[in-house]
N, C-alpha and C positions, 0 to 999 in steps of 0.2 A: 227739398219741396219744389223749388224753381224748376229744376230740370225735370221733375217728375211731371209738372203741368205741361212743359213744352212737349214731353213725349205723349201724354194722353190727349191734349187737345189737338195736337197735329194729327194724331191718329183718327180723332173724331172728324176733324176738318176734312180729311182725304175720303173718310167713308161716306161723307154727305156729298162728295162729288158727283156721283152718277145719279143722285136724286133729281127728279125733275122739279122745274120752277112751278108754283111759287113755293113749294115745300122746302126746297133747297134753301131759299132766302130765309124761310122762318127758322129752319134748324140752325143756320150759321148766326142768326140774331139770338137765338137762345144760347148758343156757345159763348157769344160775346157777352151776354148778360151774365152767364155763370162765371166767366173769367173776371168781370168787375166785381162780383158778389164775393168771390174768393180773394181778390185784392182787397176788399174793403174789410172783410172779417180778419184778414192777416194782419193788417195794420193797426185795427181798432184797439186792441187792448195794449199794444206796444207804444203807440205815439199819442193817442187821444180817444177818449170814450165819446163817440159821436153817434153810436147806434143805441136804440133802446134795447132793453134787455128781457122785455116780456112780449108775449103774443106771437105773431108770425115771424117777426124778426129773430126772436129768441131761436125758434126752430130752424129758420135759414142759417143763423150763426153755428147752432150745433151740427147741422148736416155738412156745411162746408168745412168746419174744422175736422170733422170725422173723415171727409174726403180727402183733406189735405194730408192726414195720418195715412189712411189706407192707400192712397194712391203712390206715397213716397215708398211704403214698404212693397207695394205691388211692383214698382219699377225695380227696386233692388232685388226682389224674388226673381223677376224675369231675367235681369242681367246676370244673376248668379247661375241660373239654370243654362243660359246660353254660354257662359264661360265654361262650366262643366262639360257641356256637350262639346265645345271646341276642344277642350283638352283631350276628351276622349276620343274624338276624330283624329287629333294630331297624333296620339299614341298609337291607335289603331294603323294609321298610315305608316308609322315608322316600323311596324311589324309586319307590314305587307298587306296586299289587298285580300288575300285569302283569310286573314283573321276578322275581315269585316270592317269596312269603313263606310263613309257616307255613300261612297260609290262602289258599285259591283265590279266583278272581275272584267267585264266588258265595257266599263267607264260609264255605266248608267247610273243615276242616283239610286240609292238604296231607299225605296219609297216606305218601307216598314219603319226604318229607323228615323226618317224625316217626319213620318205620321206620330212616332212615340214622342219625338222632340216637340212637335206642334202641341200634342196633348200636355206635355209636360210643362211647357211655357204657359199654356191657358190655365192649368190647375194652379201653378205656382203664382200668376198674376192675379188669380181671382180669390185665393185663400185669404190675403189680408183684408180684402173688401168683405168677405163673409164674416171674418173674425170681428172686424170693426162694426159691422151691423149687429152682431150679437152683443159686443161690448157696450154699444150705444143703447140697446134695448134694456140690458140688465144693469145699467149704471144706477138705477134708482131702486132696485129691489133690496131694501135695507135687511141686513142680517143682525139678528140679536145674538150677542156673544155672551153667555153667562160663565164667569170665571171665579173660582175661589182664590183669593190673595193671602199668602202668609206675610203677616205684618209683624215685625220685630217689636216686642214691648207692648203689644196691644193688650189693653186691660180686659179682664174676663167679660165685663158687661158690654164692651164694644164687639166681642166676638158674634159674628153673624150680621153685623151692620152692612147695609147695602148702599152701594154708591152707583149711580148712573153716569156714564160719560158719553158725550157726543162731541164732535170736533169737525173742523174744515167744512163748513156748511156752503161757503162760496154762493151766497144767494144771487150774485149777479151773473153767474156764468152757469146757465143750463140747470138751475135749480128752482123749479116752480115753486110758488108760495103753497099750493095744494100739497106737494110732496114734503115740504118742511113741516106743514101741519100734521101730515101722516107721521112723520118721525116723532113729532112732539106727542102724539097720541100714543103711539107704540111705547115710548119712554115712560109715559105716565102709567101705562098698564103693567109695567114692571114693578111698581110700588116701591121706589127707592126711598130711603132715609134722606139721601142727599143726592142732588143732581149738579153735575159740573160741565162746563163747556170750554174746551181748550183752544179757542181761537180760530181766526179766519172766518168771521162772520160774512165777509165780502170778499171780492176779488180786486176791484179797482175803484179808484175815486169816482163818485157818481152812482155807484151801486145802491141799492135801496137798504141802507143800514138800519134806518129807523123801522121799516116794515119788518125786517128780519128780527131785530130784537123784540118788536111787539109780538111776533109770532112765538118767540121763545119765551115770553113772559107767561104763557099758558102752560109751562112746565110746573108740575107740583110736587113738592118734598117737604117733609116736616122740618128738616134742618136747613131749607132753603135752597136756591139756585144761585150758583157762584160760577165765576168765569175769569178768563184771562185774554189778553189780546194775542193776536197772531201776527206773523210778518206782513200780511196784506192789510191789516188795519194801520201798521206803520207806512206801508207805501202810500196809502191814501190820506195820511196825516189825520186819522180818525180814532186815535187811540184815547185821546181825552173825551171826545163825542161818544164813544162806546161806553165809557165809565159812566158818563152823566145819563145816557139812555138806560143803562142798566139800573141805575139808582131811581130814575122816573118810573120804571115799570116794576118796581119792587124787588129787584135782584142786586147781586153785589159782583162787581168786577174789580179784582185785586191787581193793584200795580205796585210791585215791590211792597206789599202789604201783607198782613196776616189776620186771621181772625180766630179766636177760640170757640170751638163748637162743643155742644153737651149733649149727651145721649145717655139715658138710664144713669144719671149721677156721674159719668166719666166724661173726660174731655180729650178731644184731639185739636192739634193746631194745623189750620188750613192756611198755606202761603201761596200767593199768586205773583207772577211777575210778567211784563211785556216780553215780547220776543227778543230772544238772546242771540244776538248777532256773533258770528263766528269770526268775521274779519271786516274791518273798516275799509273804506275806499283808499286809504293811504297804504293798505297791505299789512298793517299792524293788527295783532290779534288780541282782542279784549278778553278779560277774565270773565268766565261765566259766572252769573249769579252773584256778581259784584255788589257788595253792600247789604246783603240779606242775612249776614251772620246772626245779627241781633234778633232776627225774627224766628230763628230756629229754636225750638224749646226742648230742654233736655228732660222736663218732667212729663211728658206726654208724648204720643206718637205725632210725627209730622207728615202731612201730605202736601205735595208740591204741584201746582199746576203751572207747567211751563210748556209752551207750544213746541219748542225745538228739543228734541229727544237728546240732542247732543250735550245738554246741560246735565245729563245723568252723572257724568263723571264728577263734576263738582258737587252735585247733590249728594252722592255717595260719600264724598270727602267730608261734607258738613254734617254727615249723620242723619239725613232726612230718609226716613223709612220707605215711603211710597211716592214716587213721581209719575204723574200722568201727563202724557204728551200726545201730539198729533203731527201735523206738518208734512209727513212723507205721502199721504194717501195710499201707503203700502207700495208706491211706485206706480199706482194705478194699472199697471200691465206687470204680470208675472208669468214666466214660462217655466213649467217643470220640466226638466231634462235629466232623465236617469236619477231622479231624486233631488237633484240640485235645483233650487228655486232662484231663477235670474230675475232681477228687477232693477230698473234704471236707479232706483233709490240708493243702491249700493255705492254710487259714485259720491255721494255726500253724507252718508251717515253709516254706522255700523248697526244702528237701531232702525230696522225697516218697519216691522209691524209685529205686535204681540208683546209677550213678557220676557224680560231680561233681568238679569241680577248681577251685582257687583259687591265685593266685600266693602265694608265700611272703612273709611280713612282714605287716605291719599293713595291714589293709584300709582303702580310702579312705572308705567309708561304713559301717564297722562299727558296730553288728552287723545293719544291715537291708538291706545290699545282697545281691542274689541271686548264687548261683554261676552259672557258664556254662551250667548245666543237665545233665541226664543225657546221657551220649554213649555211643555204641557203640565197640567195639575199631576199627572201621574209621575212626573220626573221629581217635582219639588212639592211634596205633600204637605199641607198645613199641619203643623204640630209635630212634624218629623225632621224638621232641618237640624242638622248637627251644629250648624253654625249660622246665627241670624245674618242676614245680608240685605243690602238696600235692593229694592224692587222698582222696575220701571215698566209701565205699560204703554205702548204705542197704538194709538186708535187709528183705524184705516180712514176715518173721516166719513162724511156723507156726500159731500160734493166732488166736483172735478175741477181741474184747472187747465186751460188752453185746449185740451182735446176731451171732448165729452164721451169718453170710452173708458170702461173698466173691464179688464181681462184677467180672470183668475184672483182679483182683489175686490170681493163685493164690499159695498159700502156697509159701515158697521155702527150698531148701537151696542155698548158695552155695559153690563151691569156686573160689579164686584161684590162678592160677599167676602168680607174680612175675616180673616182667622188668625188665631194666635200662632206665631212662629215658633 
């Protein structure tokens, strides 16, 4: 990102050179102001939260973060095109001038090839900016995903029960209150029996946690609104405060706790945990879901709220039928190349987004073996599973972190219809 800013700002500085005074001075003052804004937004979430997160500053933060992302990819694209052109020129030169190099047979530059290269560099450099603009504009277009979930051991009277899930709100980073209210209203229109929120209400210390939970208290469901903490509540030392605020506004946030819920005379067990860390600062690897063995019921279905989807291995080992997670945002950016979906989230989890399954019991290669992968309802149909298995759903979340852009990974509100497996 640092090299990209040197490249783009030096280009802009040189382009402003021929401009006459006083416009030249004005343009260069604007360039200096833009550089200061980029510096401020770059260090703000990393070192100290000193900028307000609503109003004009929120838009300035969003635009500058999107610029940092796009300008870095733009420079990378330009360098890549130039390297390819250089390689082609070297190969052409090695085969002789008649095969066509940058220079013609009489030593003059091949203007057609140079023009083609210039257009190629322009298109490659501008593509990330256009994609970022689209991703920025579409980051708050919430998608409702309705899914039927086969649940092992589900009592007949719970068949058809509806659960709404939202996750990763990140109210402090580019999530306006008006958009959160819109998401709440969309969720209520789905008429769920139960609504759950799987963590990351905020991004950093100082973000408006109370206002976020106040908005969430407008959610309505006959069996209540329940939640768990995410990693960003941990970063902000706000895990206890989140639980207190949930209780104050008539909701429940579970921290290694469970609650037995009832519908149509049948019961299910809801379990919630704080963010499950995968590694301590010392380098040791803790056990996922440690100490919750006593919370798992054998006489009714269990549903786990765990922000980190990597706890799924341990959940399947404990016999938890359904796990609901978030955390990944689906990677925020996903590129489809010849049917293969590429996302940065694959570097830290096997469970990027969607539904996964694992057999019950201890996993053969725990904790590194992948699940069977995301599947559609047509692959695992309710009532037709030959062998019941543990199910995980990873919600793509509502908000964004660091870069206010979503490409190929729209924000999601999920509503599940439970079916007997």
